[in-house]
N, C-alpha and C positions, 0 to 999 in steps of 0.2 A: 752561156751554157746552162744557166739556172733554169730557164724555161723548159729545156729538154731533159733536165735532171741527169746531166752527164758530168762525170768527174774528169778532171784534166790530169794527164800523165805527162810529166816533163822533168828534164834535168836542169832546167833554168830556174834554180831555186831563188836566186837573188831577185829576179824580176817578179816571179809569181808569189813569193812570200810577201813582197810589197803590195801586190794586187790583193792578196788575201786580206792583209791588214787594212787596206783602203776600203774594201767592200764591207768588212765588218764595222769599221768606223762610221761608214755612211748608212749603216742599217740595212745594207743589201745582203744577199746570200749567194752561196755557190753550193754545189753538190759534191765537193771534195777536190782536193789537190793532192795528187800522189807524186811525190818527189823521188827521183831515181838518181843514181850516181854511176858515172861511166866505169868506175873501178869494179863495181859489183853487178851492174846491169849494162854491159856494153851494147852499143847500138850497132850490131853487126848481124849478118844473116845467120852465122853460126850460133848466135845467142838466142835465136827465136824460141827454141824449146824451153830455155830457162825463163824467158819472158812469159810464155804461155803458162808454165807451171806456177810462177810467182804471182801473176795476176789472178789465176784461177784460185789459188789459195786465199788471196786477199778477198776475192768476191765470196768465197765460201764462208769466211769469217764475218763478212759484212753483207748480209743478205737483204737488209732493208734499204729502200731508197734513202732513208733518213740517216743511216748509220755513219756516213761520211760527210753529211751536210755541214758546211761551214768549218770543216776540219782539214788539217794537213796531216798526211801520213807519209812517212819516209820508208821506202823499200830499200833494205840493205842487202 
């Protein structure tokens, strides 16, 4: 995803934290990993407005392509 400058949104923290660590250790990069939690960001149709609002707020805070680069962000 680094070539497309896209962040990853996932609740698979264990696997993607390891991938984040491996990428940085190898000198590679990514454009952000955004971690979610089922308790606060449920994956259901009814939660769609909450997802849209939360991700919109995150994007408003991080307007630059570089602002999440090589970083992990937790959505609570």
